[in-house]
Wavefront OBJ file of the C-alpha trace (Angstrom):
o trace
v 0.016 -0.001 0.067
v 1.080 3.451 -0.613
v 0.006 6.925 0.833
v -0.062 9.981 -1.323
v 0.155 13.636 -0.327
v -0.268 16.341 -2.978
v 1.045 19.915 -2.518
v 1.798 22.987 -4.556
v -1.742 24.150 -5.412
v -2.810 27.767 -5.110
v -4.221 30.856 -6.664
v -2.471 31.968 -9.963
v -3.161 34.510 -12.662
v -4.093 33.186 -16.141
v -0.827 32.663 -18.087
v 1.201 31.809 -14.892
v 2.721 28.613 -13.800
v 2.471 26.154 -10.834
v 4.234 22.930 -9.972
v 2.383 20.298 -8.131
v 4.189 17.585 -6.049
v 2.948 14.242 -5.001
v 5.046 12.577 -2.155
v 4.532 8.812 -1.737
v 5.156 6.824 1.397
v 6.782 3.377 1.240
v 9.557 1.717 -0.587
v 7.608 0.592 -3.600
v 6.952 3.819 -5.371
v 8.985 2.811 -8.372
v 6.593 0.017 -8.949
v 3.485 2.067 -9.656
v 2.395 3.904 -12.720
v 1.459 7.360 -11.612
v -1.243 9.715 -12.676
v -2.627 12.981 -12.168
v -6.488 13.805 -12.368
v -8.554 16.887 -11.745
v -12.147 17.541 -10.774
v -14.034 20.816 -10.798
v -17.274 21.173 -8.822
v -20.062 19.608 -10.378
v -17.858 17.812 -12.918
v -16.463 14.418 -13.390
v -12.845 13.407 -12.469
v -10.886 13.879 -15.580
v -7.504 12.421 -16.592
v -4.680 15.044 -16.852
v -1.380 12.959 -17.263
v 0.258 9.855 -16.454
v 3.794 8.364 -16.366
v 5.308 4.873 -16.585
v 7.271 3.456 -13.707
v 10.618 4.489 -14.844
v 9.352 7.803 -16.448
v 10.073 6.849 -20.099
v 6.439 6.982 -21.203
v 4.040 9.678 -20.668
v 0.445 10.498 -21.595
v -1.441 13.721 -21.664
v -5.089 14.810 -22.071
v -5.420 16.880 -25.113
v -6.436 19.789 -23.197
v -3.174 19.999 -21.359
v -0.811 18.734 -23.997
v 2.112 21.297 -24.743
v 1.532 23.146 -21.402
v 1.758 20.596 -18.665
v 4.684 18.197 -17.957
v 4.531 15.175 -15.725
v 7.740 13.776 -14.218
v 8.899 11.684 -11.370
v 11.949 11.151 -9.113
v 11.813 7.551 -7.829
v 14.685 8.280 -5.443
v 12.541 10.934 -3.822
v 9.224 8.892 -4.020
v 7.685 11.988 -5.796
v 5.796 12.613 -9.040
v 5.436 16.235 -10.209
v 3.109 18.146 -12.575
v 4.680 21.290 -14.007
v 1.616 23.480 -15.272
v 2.442 26.370 -17.638
v 0.207 28.820 -19.517
v -2.532 28.234 -17.044
v -6.067 28.936 -18.133
v -9.283 29.638 -16.018
v -10.632 26.258 -17.182
v -7.817 24.465 -15.423
v -9.388 25.439 -12.152
v -9.933 22.305 -10.189
v -8.950 20.047 -7.326
v -5.957 18.183 -8.642
v -5.324 14.495 -7.440
v -2.408 12.121 -7.915
v -2.968 8.478 -8.086
v -1.037 5.227 -8.134
v -1.648 2.304 -10.553
v -0.222 -1.093 -9.464
v -0.913 -2.642 -12.913
v 0.959 -5.743 -14.122
v 1.983 -3.922 -17.268
v 3.702 -0.525 -17.403
v 1.248 1.616 -19.429
v 0.154 5.204 -18.324
v -3.568 4.723 -18.298
v -6.319 7.370 -18.370
v -9.296 5.865 -16.687
v -9.569 6.891 -13.091
v -11.062 3.670 -11.910
v -7.898 1.886 -13.059
v -5.853 3.540 -10.225
v -5.720 1.952 -6.778
v -4.424 4.779 -4.494
v -5.305 8.371 -4.336
v -4.209 11.451 -2.582
v -6.521 13.977 -0.931
v -6.123 16.628 -3.593
v -4.675 20.072 -3.918
v -6.741 23.056 -5.158
v -5.638 25.002 -8.079
v -7.590 28.247 -8.888
v -6.770 30.226 -12.157
v -8.238 33.747 -12.407
v -8.253 36.072 -15.349
l 1 2 3 4 5 6 7 8 9 10 11 12 13 14 15 16 17 18 19 20 21 22 23 24 25 26 27 28 29 30 31 32 33 34 35 36 37 38 39 40 41 42 43 44 45 46 47 48 49 50 51 52 53 54 55 56 57 58 59 60 61 62 63 64 65 66 67 68 69 70 71 72 73 74 75 76 77 78 79 80 81 82 83 84 85 86 87 88 89 90 91 92 93 94 95 96 97 98 99 100 101 102 103 104 105 106 107 108 109 110 111 112 113 114 115 116 117 118 119 120 121 122 123 124 125 126
């Protein structure tokens, strides 16, 4: 089992940047595919980005491609989400999640993920 704690959210003007971090407990962090999801009030939880165990494969939602970058540091048990050129529509609660799948594919369906953090709020104003 792994516990996940997100940080780095906040209030930012449109066009600005934020870097989210997700720290994981335990010694098996490198065995999980990691993902970021977001959920705005009254909306479904949406896929944002995911990264394979070693970081060599990434996947992004079309809405963030070219603006967000997912990365991980397995030595620090941490996954990051660098968010650039933020837009008001990026406003949401952002969650990181761990996928203990047998394969090593960054997946987009939230119900494929096994462990979740509590979320960190990102608010983008114009």
